[in-house]
PDB file of N, CA, C and O in Angstrom:
ATOM      1  N   UNK A   1       0.842  -1.504   0.057  1.00  0.00           N
ATOM      2  CA  UNK A   1      -0.139   0.079   0.139  1.00  0.00           C
ATOM      3  C   UNK A   1       0.746   1.375   0.094  1.00  0.00           C
ATOM      4  O   UNK A   1       0.445   2.354  -0.588  1.00  0.00           O
ATOM      5  N   UNK A   2       1.978   1.285   0.961  1.00  0.00           N
ATOM      6  CA  UNK A   2       2.736   2.325   0.748  1.00  0.00           C
ATOM      7  C   UNK A   2       3.684   2.451  -0.391  1.00  0.00           C
ATOM      8  O   UNK A   2       4.303   3.482  -0.653  1.00  0.00           O
ATOM      9  N   UNK A   3       3.773   1.102  -1.184  1.00  0.00           N
ATOM     10  CA  UNK A   3       4.060   1.602  -2.561  1.00  0.00           C
ATOM     11  C   UNK A   3       3.632   2.005  -3.401  1.00  0.00           C
ATOM     12  O   UNK A   3       4.434   2.284  -4.292  1.00  0.00           O
ATOM     13  N   UNK A   4       2.285   2.270  -3.648  1.00  0.00           N
ATOM     14  CA  UNK A   4       1.077   2.098  -4.563  1.00  0.00           C
ATOM     15  C   UNK A   4       0.935   3.904  -4.272  1.00  0.00           C
ATOM     16  O   UNK A   4       0.438   4.664  -5.102  1.00  0.00           O
ATOM     17  N   UNK A   5       1.482   4.340  -2.936  1.00  0.00           N
ATOM     18  CA  UNK A   5       1.100   5.858  -2.598  1.00  0.00           C
ATOM     19  C   UNK A   5       2.645   6.425  -3.034  1.00  0.00           C
ATOM     20  O   UNK A   5       2.571   7.563  -3.497  1.00  0.00           O
ATOM     21  N   UNK A   6       3.937   5.914  -2.990  1.00  0.00           N
ATOM     22  CA  UNK A   6       4.994   6.475  -4.052  1.00  0.00           C
ATOM     23  C   UNK A   6       4.791   6.410  -5.522  1.00  0.00           C
ATOM     24  O   UNK A   6       4.924   7.437  -6.187  1.00  0.00           O
ATOM     25  N   UNK A   7       4.483   5.300  -6.068  1.00  0.00           N
ATOM     26  CA  UNK A   7       4.435   5.203  -7.162  1.00  0.00           C
ATOM     27  C   UNK A   7       3.044   6.509  -7.661  1.00  0.00           C
ATOM     28  O   UNK A   7       3.284   7.044  -8.743  1.00  0.00           O
ATOM     29  N   UNK A   8       2.102   6.847  -7.161  1.00  0.00           N
ATOM     30  CA  UNK A   8       1.237   7.932  -7.558  1.00  0.00           C
ATOM     31  C   UNK A   8       1.844   9.099  -7.518  1.00  0.00           C
ATOM     32  O   UNK A   8       1.373   9.893  -8.334  1.00  0.00           O
ATOM     33  N   UNK A   9       2.892   9.591  -6.744  1.00  0.00           N
ATOM     34  CA  UNK A   9       3.667  10.494  -6.575  1.00  0.00           C
ATOM     35  C   UNK A   9       4.252  10.888  -7.328  1.00  0.00           C
ATOM     36  O   UNK A   9       4.300  12.076  -7.647  1.00  0.00           O
ATOM     37  N   UNK A  10       5.134   9.568  -8.039  1.00  0.00           N
ATOM     38  CA  UNK A  10       5.813   9.763  -8.562  1.00  0.00           C
ATOM     39  C   UNK A  10       6.113  10.324  -9.526  1.00  0.00           C
ATOM     40  O   UNK A  10       6.125   9.359 -10.290  1.00  0.00           O
ATOM     41  N   UNK A  11       6.490  11.517 -10.387  1.00  0.00           N
ATOM     42  CA  UNK A  11       6.393  11.981 -11.902  1.00  0.00           C
ATOM     43  C   UNK A  11       7.699  11.330 -12.891  1.00  0.00           C
ATOM     44  O   UNK A  11       8.898  11.583 -12.781  1.00  0.00           O
ATOM     45  N   UNK A  12       6.988  10.371 -13.926  1.00  0.00           N
ATOM     46  CA  UNK A  12       7.133   8.984 -14.906  1.00  0.00           C
ATOM     47  C   UNK A  12       8.108  10.793 -15.559  1.00  0.00           C
ATOM     48  O   UNK A  12       7.627  11.924 -15.499  1.00  0.00           O
ATOM     49  N   UNK A  13       9.397  10.420 -16.063  1.00  0.00           N
ATOM     50  CA  UNK A  13       9.848  11.182 -17.558  1.00  0.00           C
ATOM     51  C   UNK A  13       9.043  10.269 -18.437  1.00  0.00           C
ATOM     52  O   UNK A  13       8.753   9.079 -18.558  1.00  0.00           O
ATOM     53  N   UNK A  14       8.721  12.077 -19.283  1.00  0.00           N
ATOM     54  CA  UNK A  14       8.196  11.647 -20.389  1.00  0.00           C
ATOM     55  C   UNK A  14       8.774  11.016 -21.695  1.00  0.00           C
ATOM     56  O   UNK A  14       9.744  11.774 -21.708  1.00  0.00           O
ATOM     57  N   UNK A  15       8.924  10.421 -22.551  1.00  0.00           N
ATOM     58  CA  UNK A  15       9.792   9.575 -23.754  1.00  0.00           C
ATOM     59  C   UNK A  15       9.479  10.101 -24.728  1.00  0.00           C
ATOM     60  O   UNK A  15       8.414   9.764 -25.245  1.00  0.00           O
ATOM     61  N   UNK A  16      10.209  11.018 -25.275  1.00  0.00           N
ATOM     62  CA  UNK A  16       9.788  11.594 -26.398  1.00  0.00           C
ATOM     63  C   UNK A  16      10.829  11.225 -27.900  1.00  0.00           C
ATOM     64  O   UNK A  16      12.034  11.381 -27.699  1.00  0.00           O
ATOM     65  N   UNK A  17      10.565  10.920 -28.841  1.00  0.00           N
ATOM     66  CA  UNK A  17      10.643  10.339 -30.081  1.00  0.00           C
ATOM     67  C   UNK A  17      12.244  11.545 -30.358  1.00  0.00           C
ATOM     68  O   UNK A  17      11.956  12.720 -30.131  1.00  0.00           O
ATOM     69  N   UNK A  18      13.279  11.383 -30.657  1.00  0.00           N
ATOM     70  CA  UNK A  18      13.638  12.712 -31.501  1.00  0.00           C
ATOM     71  C   UNK A  18      13.132  13.238 -32.483  1.00  0.00           C
ATOM     72  O   UNK A  18      12.879  12.595 -33.502  1.00  0.00           O
ATOM     73  N   UNK A  19      12.865  14.665 -32.332  1.00  0.00           N
ATOM     74  CA  UNK A  19      12.249  15.277 -33.937  1.00  0.00           C
ATOM     75  C   UNK A  19      12.752  15.217 -35.163  1.00  0.00           C
ATOM     76  O   UNK A  19      13.871  15.623 -35.479  1.00  0.00           O
ATOM     77  N   UNK A  20      11.745  14.585 -36.068  1.00  0.00           N
ATOM     78  CA  UNK A  20      12.266  14.351 -37.194  1.00  0.00           C
ATOM     79  C   UNK A  20      12.549  15.529 -38.067  1.00  0.00           C
ATOM     80  O   UNK A  20      11.567  16.165 -38.450  1.00  0.00           O
ATOM     81  N   UNK A  21      13.877  15.966 -38.487  1.00  0.00           N
ATOM     82  CA  UNK A  21      13.865  16.940 -38.895  1.00  0.00           C
ATOM     83  C   UNK A  21      15.808  16.400 -40.136  1.00  0.00           C
ATOM     84  O   UNK A  21      16.757  15.625 -40.012  1.00  0.00           O
ATOM     85  N   UNK A  22      15.397  17.297 -40.993  1.00  0.00           N
ATOM     86  CA  UNK A  22      16.154  16.775 -42.120  1.00  0.00           C
ATOM     87  C   UNK A  22      17.128  17.823 -42.436  1.00  0.00           C
ATOM     88  O   UNK A  22      16.602  18.788 -42.990  1.00  0.00           O
ATOM     89  N   UNK A  23      18.662  17.943 -42.210  1.00  0.00           N
ATOM     90  CA  UNK A  23      19.389  18.996 -42.645  1.00  0.00           C
ATOM     91  C   UNK A  23      19.921  18.850 -44.056  1.00  0.00           C
ATOM     92  O   UNK A  23      20.449  17.812 -44.454  1.00  0.00           O
ATOM     93  N   UNK A  24      19.723  20.192 -44.967  1.00  0.00           N
ATOM     94  CA  UNK A  24      20.567  20.400 -45.594  1.00  0.00           C
ATOM     95  C   UNK A  24      21.953  20.257 -45.670  1.00  0.00           C
ATOM     96  O   UNK A  24      22.676  20.712 -44.783  1.00  0.00           O
ATOM     97  N   UNK A  25      22.572  19.428 -47.040  1.00  0.00           N
ATOM     98  CA  UNK A  25      23.719  19.214 -47.156  1.00  0.00           C
ATOM     99  C   UNK A  25      24.224  20.640 -47.431  1.00  0.00           C
ATOM    100  O   UNK A  25      23.272  21.381 -47.678  1.00  0.00           O
ATOM    101  N   UNK A  26      25.448  21.283 -47.469  1.00  0.00           N
ATOM    102  CA  UNK A  26      25.969  22.894 -47.361  1.00  0.00           C
ATOM    103  C   UNK A  26      26.713  22.941 -49.044  1.00  0.00           C
ATOM    104  O   UNK A  26      27.249  22.193 -49.862  1.00  0.00           O
ATOM    105  N   UNK A  27      26.435  23.912 -48.919  1.00  0.00           N
ATOM    106  CA  UNK A  27      27.399  24.138 -50.724  1.00  0.00           C
ATOM    107  C   UNK A  27      28.593  24.124 -50.445  1.00  0.00           C
ATOM    108  O   UNK A  27      29.044  24.412 -49.336  1.00  0.00           O
ATOM    109  N   UNK A  28      29.567  23.621 -51.906  1.00  0.00           N
ATOM    110  CA  UNK A  28      30.564  24.348 -51.544  1.00  0.00           C
ATOM    111  C   UNK A  28      30.857  25.599 -52.090  1.00  0.00           C
ATOM    112  O   UNK A  28      30.199  26.367 -52.792  1.00  0.00           O
ATOM    113  N   UNK A  29      32.381  25.659 -51.456  1.00  0.00           N
ATOM    114  CA  UNK A  29      32.665  27.294 -51.464  1.00  0.00           C
ATOM    115  C   UNK A  29      33.068  27.298 -53.016  1.00  0.00           C
ATOM    116  O   UNK A  29      33.405  26.474 -53.866  1.00  0.00           O
ATOM    117  N   UNK A  30      32.747  29.324 -52.869  1.00  0.00           N
ATOM    118  CA  UNK A  30      32.708  29.358 -54.361  1.00  0.00           C
ATOM    119  C   UNK A  30      34.342  29.500 -55.011  1.00  0.00           C
ATOM    120  O   UNK A  30      34.772  29.430 -56.162  1.00  0.00           O
ATOM    121  N   UNK A  31      34.961  29.720 -53.758  1.00  0.00           N
ATOM    122  CA  UNK A  31      36.671  30.094 -54.195  1.00  0.00           C
ATOM    123  C   UNK A  31      37.545  28.753 -53.541  1.00  0.00           C
ATOM    124  O   UNK A  31      37.373  28.310 -52.406  1.00  0.00           O
ATOM    125  N   UNK A  32      38.273  28.364 -54.294  1.00  0.00           N
ATOM    126  CA  UNK A  32      39.487  27.700 -53.275  1.00  0.00           C
ATOM    127  C   UNK A  32      40.814  28.274 -53.463  1.00  0.00           C
ATOM    128  O   UNK A  32      41.076  29.254 -54.160  1.00  0.00           O
ATOM    129  N   UNK A  33      41.914  27.323 -52.529  1.00  0.00           N
ATOM    130  CA  UNK A  33      43.008  27.715 -52.032  1.00  0.00           C
ATOM    131  C   UNK A  33      44.155  26.997 -52.917  1.00  0.00           C
ATOM    132  O   UNK A  33      43.950  25.807 -53.160  1.00  0.00           O
ATOM    133  N   UNK A  34      45.196  27.508 -53.365  1.00  0.00           N
ATOM    134  CA  UNK A  34      45.819  27.446 -54.143  1.00  0.00           C
ATOM    135  C   UNK A  34      47.258  27.415 -54.281  1.00  0.00           C
ATOM    136  O   UNK A  34      47.833  28.390 -53.796  1.00  0.00           O
ATOM    137  N   UNK A  35      47.996  26.510 -54.837  1.00  0.00           N
ATOM    138  CA  UNK A  35      49.832  26.556 -54.312  1.00  0.00           C
ATOM    139  C   UNK A  35      50.006  27.018 -55.798  1.00  0.00           C
ATOM    140  O   UNK A  35      49.638  26.435 -56.817  1.00  0.00           O
ATOM    141  N   UNK A  36      50.744  28.367 -55.646  1.00  0.00           N
ATOM    142  CA  UNK A  36      51.386  28.598 -56.936  1.00  0.00           C
ATOM    143  C   UNK A  36      53.552  28.521 -56.970  1.00  0.00           C
ATOM    144  O   UNK A  36      54.406  29.306 -56.558  1.00  0.00           O
ATOM    145  N   UNK A  37      53.621  27.283 -57.616  1.00  0.00           N
ATOM    146  CA  UNK A  37      54.696  26.756 -57.577  1.00  0.00           C
ATOM    147  C   UNK A  37      55.929  27.106 -58.591  1.00  0.00           C
ATOM    148  O   UNK A  37      55.897  26.653 -59.735  1.00  0.00           O
ATOM    149  N   UNK A  38      56.941  27.865 -58.180  1.00  0.00           N
ATOM    150  CA  UNK A  38      57.943  27.874 -59.174  1.00  0.00           C
ATOM    151  C   UNK A  38      58.642  26.991 -60.314  1.00  0.00           C
ATOM    152  O   UNK A  38      59.164  25.886 -60.160  1.00  0.00           O
ATOM    153  N   UNK A  39      58.556  27.565 -61.224  1.00  0.00           N
ATOM    154  CA  UNK A  39      58.709  26.568 -62.298  1.00  0.00           C
ATOM    155  C   UNK A  39      60.441  26.252 -62.691  1.00  0.00           C
ATOM    156  O   UNK A  39      60.966  25.577 -63.576  1.00  0.00           O
ATOM    157  N   UNK A  40      61.133  27.294 -61.299  1.00  0.00           N
ATOM    158  CA  UNK A  40      62.445  26.993 -61.472  1.00  0.00           C
ATOM    159  C   UNK A  40      63.258  26.461 -60.467  1.00  0.00           C
ATOM    160  O   UNK A  40      64.367  26.694 -59.985  1.00  0.00           O
ATOM    161  N   UNK A  41      62.076  25.441 -60.263  1.00  0.00           N
ATOM    162  CA  UNK A  41      62.476  24.252 -59.304  1.00  0.00           C
ATOM    163  C   UNK A  41      63.485  24.302 -57.945  1.00  0.00           C
ATOM    164  O   UNK A  41      64.521  23.673 -57.731  1.00  0.00           O
ATOM    165  N   UNK A  42      62.730  25.361 -57.059  1.00  0.00           N
ATOM    166  CA  UNK A  42      63.094  25.883 -56.343  1.00  0.00           C
ATOM    167  C   UNK A  42      63.004  25.428 -55.044  1.00  0.00           C
ATOM    168  O   UNK A  42      63.791  25.090 -54.160  1.00  0.00           O
ATOM    169  N   UNK A  43      61.417  25.551 -55.237  1.00  0.00           N
ATOM    170  CA  UNK A  43      60.885  24.669 -53.966  1.00  0.00           C
ATOM    171  C   UNK A  43      59.855  25.765 -53.581  1.00  0.00           C
ATOM    172  O   UNK A  43      58.885  25.294 -52.985  1.00  0.00           O
ATOM    173  N   UNK A  44      59.823  27.017 -53.759  1.00  0.00           N
ATOM    174  CA  UNK A  44      59.372  28.401 -53.757  1.00  0.00           C
ATOM    175  C   UNK A  44      57.906  28.596 -53.725  1.00  0.00           C
ATOM    176  O   UNK A  44      57.474  28.789 -54.861  1.00  0.00           O
ATOM    177  N   UNK A  45      57.076  28.610 -52.889  1.00  0.00           N
ATOM    178  CA  UNK A  45      55.906  28.802 -53.762  1.00  0.00           C
ATOM    179  C   UNK A  45      55.076  29.716 -53.244  1.00  0.00           C
ATOM    180  O   UNK A  45      55.649  30.382 -52.382  1.00  0.00           O
ATOM    181  N   UNK A  46      53.737  30.080 -53.454  1.00  0.00           N
ATOM    182  CA  UNK A  46      53.034  31.129 -53.186  1.00  0.00           C
ATOM    183  C   UNK A  46      51.216  30.611 -52.802  1.00  0.00           C
ATOM    184  O   UNK A  46      50.653  29.928 -53.658  1.00  0.00           O
ATOM    185  N   UNK A  47      50.580  30.924 -51.748  1.00  0.00           N
ATOM    186  CA  UNK A  47      49.242  30.921 -52.155  1.00  0.00           C
ATOM    187  C   UNK A  47      48.702  31.649 -52.570  1.00  0.00           C
ATOM    188  O   UNK A  47      49.202  32.703 -52.963  1.00  0.00           O
ATOM    189  N   UNK A  48      47.519  31.375 -52.637  1.00  0.00           N
ATOM    190  CA  UNK A  48      46.309  32.381 -53.252  1.00  0.00           C
ATOM    191  C   UNK A  48      44.777  31.607 -53.207  1.00  0.00           C
ATOM    192  O   UNK A  48      44.646  30.384 -53.163  1.00  0.00           O
ATOM    193  N   UNK A  49      44.017  32.272 -53.222  1.00  0.00           N
ATOM    194  CA  UNK A  49      42.987  32.018 -53.969  1.00  0.00           C
ATOM    195  C   UNK A  49      42.412  32.434 -55.048  1.00  0.00           C
ATOM    196  O   UNK A  49      42.599  33.584 -55.446  1.00  0.00           O
ATOM    197  N   UNK A  50      41.057  30.949 -56.154  1.00  0.00           N
ATOM    198  CA  UNK A  50      41.065  31.821 -57.282  1.00  0.00           C
ATOM    199  C   UNK A  50      39.116  31.280 -57.237  1.00  0.00           C
ATOM    200  O   UNK A  50      38.596  30.863 -56.202  1.00  0.00           O
ATOM    201  N   UNK A  51      38.546  31.391 -58.233  1.00  0.00           N
ATOM    202  CA  UNK A  51      37.339  30.981 -58.527  1.00  0.00           C
ATOM    203  C   UNK A  51      37.379  29.419 -58.670  1.00  0.00           C
ATOM    204  O   UNK A  51      38.269  28.844 -59.297  1.00  0.00           O
ATOM    205  N   UNK A  52      36.316  28.761 -58.022  1.00  0.00           N
ATOM    206  CA  UNK A  52      36.334  27.208 -58.351  1.00  0.00           C
ATOM    207  C   UNK A  52      35.779  26.919 -59.560  1.00  0.00           C
ATOM    208  O   UNK A  52      35.726  25.719 -59.834  1.00  0.00           O
ATOM    209  N   UNK A  53      35.280  27.817 -60.489  1.00  0.00           N
ATOM    210  CA  UNK A  53      35.238  27.279 -61.963  1.00  0.00           C
ATOM    211  C   UNK A  53      35.932  28.179 -63.175  1.00  0.00           C
ATOM    212  O   UNK A  53      35.708  28.133 -64.385  1.00  0.00           O
ATOM    213  N   UNK A  54      36.979  29.127 -62.323  1.00  0.00           N
ATOM    214  CA  UNK A  54      37.765  29.486 -63.303  1.00  0.00           C
ATOM    215  C   UNK A  54      38.703  28.299 -63.781  1.00  0.00           C
ATOM    216  O   UNK A  54      38.548  27.079 -63.725  1.00  0.00           O
ATOM    217  N   UNK A  55      39.960  29.267 -64.383  1.00  0.00           N
ATOM    218  CA  UNK A  55      40.938  28.511 -65.308  1.00  0.00           C
ATOM    219  C   UNK A  55      42.087  28.382 -64.391  1.00  0.00           C
ATOM    220  O   UNK A  55      42.093  29.188 -63.460  1.00  0.00           O
ATOM    221  N   UNK A  56      42.980  27.608 -64.451  1.00  0.00           N
ATOM    222  CA  UNK A  56      44.264  27.118 -63.833  1.00  0.00           C
ATOM    223  C   UNK A  56      44.938  28.674 -63.749  1.00  0.00           C
ATOM    224  O   UNK A  56      44.738  29.489 -64.649  1.00  0.00           O
ATOM    225  N   UNK A  57      45.788  28.991 -62.514  1.00  0.00           N
ATOM    226  CA  UNK A  57      46.870  30.079 -62.691  1.00  0.00           C
ATOM    227  C   UNK A  57      48.261  29.949 -63.043  1.00  0.00           C
ATOM    228  O   UNK A  57      49.164  29.142 -62.822  1.00  0.00           O
ATOM    229  N   UNK A  58      48.107  31.061 -63.686  1.00  0.00           N
ATOM    230  CA  UNK A  58      49.845  30.705 -64.182  1.00  0.00           C
ATOM    231  C   UNK A  58      50.364  32.318 -64.081  1.00  0.00           C
ATOM    232  O   UNK A  58      49.878  33.218 -64.765  1.00  0.00           O
ATOM    233  N   UNK A  59      51.325  32.478 -63.204  1.00  0.00           N
ATOM    234  CA  UNK A  59      51.630  34.156 -62.764  1.00  0.00           C
ATOM    235  C   UNK A  59      52.979  34.284 -63.010  1.00  0.00           C
ATOM    236  O   UNK A  59      53.607  33.237 -62.854  1.00  0.00           O
ATOM    237  N   UNK A  60      53.698  35.373 -63.389  1.00  0.00           N
ATOM    238  CA  UNK A  60      54.880  35.799 -63.543  1.00  0.00           C
ATOM    239  C   UNK A  60      54.845  36.209 -61.496  1.00  0.00           C
ATOM    240  O   UNK A  60      54.012  36.929 -60.946  1.00  0.00           O
ATOM    241  N   UNK A  61      55.798  35.608 -60.938  1.00  0.00           N
ATOM    242  CA  UNK A  61      55.901  36.272 -59.573  1.00  0.00           C
ATOM    243  C   UNK A  61      57.520  36.215 -59.482  1.00  0.00           C
ATOM    244  O   UNK A  61      58.254  35.761 -60.359  1.00  0.00           O
ATOM    245  N   UNK A  62      57.998  36.865 -58.029  1.00  0.00           N
ATOM    246  CA  UNK A  62      59.270  36.699 -57.501  1.00  0.00           C
ATOM    247  C   UNK A  62      59.773  35.728 -57.081  1.00  0.00           C
ATOM    248  O   UNK A  62      59.418  35.336 -55.969  1.00  0.00           O
ATOM    249  N   UNK A  63      60.644  35.095 -57.725  1.00  0.00           N
ATOM    250  CA  UNK A  63      61.310  34.172 -56.456  1.00  0.00           C
ATOM    251  C   UNK A  63      62.625  34.737 -55.890  1.00  0.00           C
ATOM    252  O   UNK A  63      63.481  35.268 -56.597  1.00  0.00           O
ATOM    253  N   UNK A  64      62.711  34.589 -54.638  1.00  0.00           N
ATOM    254  CA  UNK A  64      63.621  35.036 -54.162  1.00  0.00           C
ATOM    255  C   UNK A  64      64.929  34.193 -54.133  1.00  0.00           C
ATOM    256  O   UNK A  64      66.005  34.792 -54.128  1.00  0.00           O
ATOM    257  N   UNK A  65      64.897  33.036 -54.118  1.00  0.00           N
ATOM    258  CA  UNK A  65      65.744  31.800 -54.265  1.00  0.00           C
ATOM    259  C   UNK A  65      66.760  32.200 -55.396  1.00  0.00           C
ATOM    260  O   UNK A  65      67.978  32.297 -55.244  1.00  0.00           O
ATOM    261  N   UNK A  66      66.035  32.422 -56.592  1.00  0.00           N
ATOM    262  CA  UNK A  66      67.348  32.606 -57.751  1.00  0.00           C
ATOM    263  C   UNK A  66      66.890  34.475 -57.835  1.00  0.00           C
ATOM    264  O   UNK A  66      67.278  34.992 -58.882  1.00  0.00           O
ATOM    265  N   UNK A  67      66.547  34.916 -57.388  1.00  0.00           N
ATOM    266  CA  UNK A  67      66.582  36.796 -57.582  1.00  0.00           C
ATOM    267  C   UNK A  67      65.725  37.033 -58.750  1.00  0.00           C
ATOM    268  O   UNK A  67      66.029  38.050 -59.373  1.00  0.00           O
ATOM    269  N   UNK A  68      64.616  36.282 -59.267  1.00  0.00           N
ATOM    270  CA  UNK A  68      64.298  36.952 -60.461  1.00  0.00           C
ATOM    271  C   UNK A  68      62.912  36.759 -60.410  1.00  0.00           C
ATOM    272  O   UNK A  68      62.352  36.510 -59.343  1.00  0.00           O
ATOM    273  N   UNK A  69      62.157  36.879 -61.748  1.00  0.00           N
ATOM    274  CA  UNK A  69      60.919  37.187 -61.867  1.00  0.00           C
ATOM    275  C   UNK A  69      60.916  35.555 -62.470  1.00  0.00           C
ATOM    276  O   UNK A  69      61.605  35.382 -63.476  1.00  0.00           O
ATOM    277  N   UNK A  70      60.253  34.472 -61.969  1.00  0.00           N
ATOM    278  CA  UNK A  70      60.282  33.609 -62.951  1.00  0.00           C
ATOM    279  C   UNK A  70      58.354  32.784 -62.780  1.00  0.00           C
ATOM    280  O   UNK A  70      57.519  33.052 -61.916  1.00  0.00           O
ATOM    281  N   UNK A  71      58.242  31.888 -63.838  1.00  0.00           N
ATOM    282  CA  UNK A  71      56.391  31.612 -64.298  1.00  0.00           C
ATOM    283  C   UNK A  71      56.344  30.914 -62.909  1.00  0.00           C
ATOM    284  O   UNK A  71      57.363  30.617 -62.286  1.00  0.00           O
ATOM    285  N   UNK A  72      55.245  30.707 -62.534  1.00  0.00           N
ATOM    286  CA  UNK A  72      54.812  30.375 -61.224  1.00  0.00           C
ATOM    287  C   UNK A  72      53.360  29.648 -61.722  1.00  0.00           C
ATOM    288  O   UNK A  72      52.496  30.424 -62.131  1.00  0.00           O
ATOM    289  N   UNK A  73      53.023  28.071 -61.707  1.00  0.00           N
ATOM    290  CA  UNK A  73      52.240  27.529 -62.008  1.00  0.00           C
ATOM    291  C   UNK A  73      51.575  27.168 -60.829  1.00  0.00           C
ATOM    292  O   UNK A  73      52.054  27.310 -59.704  1.00  0.00           O
ATOM    293  N   UNK A  74      50.086  26.537 -61.172  1.00  0.00           N
ATOM    294  CA  UNK A  74      49.240  26.742 -60.027  1.00  0.00           C
ATOM    295  C   UNK A  74      49.237  24.313 -59.583  1.00  0.00           C
ATOM    296  O   UNK A  74      49.479  23.417 -60.391  1.00  0.00           O
ATOM    297  N   UNK A  75      48.953  24.216 -58.425  1.00  0.00           N
ATOM    298  CA  UNK A  75      49.227  23.003 -58.010  1.00  0.00           C
ATOM    299  C   UNK A  75      48.174  23.251 -56.533  1.00  0.00           C
ATOM    300  O   UNK A  75      47.931  24.127 -55.702  1.00  0.00           O
ATOM    301  N   UNK A  76      47.746  21.731 -56.903  1.00  0.00           N
ATOM    302  CA  UNK A  76      46.358  21.710 -55.591  1.00  0.00           C
ATOM    303  C   UNK A  76      47.732  21.486 -53.955  1.00  0.00           C
ATOM    304  O   UNK A  76      48.823  20.917 -53.905  1.00  0.00           O
ATOM    305  N   UNK A  77      47.032  22.149 -53.038  1.00  0.00           N
ATOM    306  CA  UNK A  77      47.248  22.174 -51.796  1.00  0.00           C
ATOM    307  C   UNK A  77      47.083  20.896 -51.411  1.00  0.00           C
ATOM    308  O   UNK A  77      46.149  20.178 -51.768  1.00  0.00           O
ATOM    309  N   UNK A  78      48.210  20.505 -50.491  1.00  0.00           N
ATOM    310  CA  UNK A  78      47.895  19.047 -49.846  1.00  0.00           C
ATOM    311  C   UNK A  78      47.925  19.172 -48.265  1.00  0.00           C
ATOM    312  O   UNK A  78      47.711  18.183 -47.564  1.00  0.00           O
TER     313      UNK A  78
END
């Protein structure tokens, strides 16, 4: 009889299922980071961003290891 009173007074936690919601996938960034590597084979590089749908970058930039402007071509960041 005492247990019946305790059961009546106790508050049972309500068990609810988790809400049904679906998250949308994130869109890809409009720009990407790329590495411009020196064609003088010195290992020197610059990092820059370019549009995702744009063409690959090729720039004349200064390479301090050979102390002159050389062609830098795009390669992927690792």
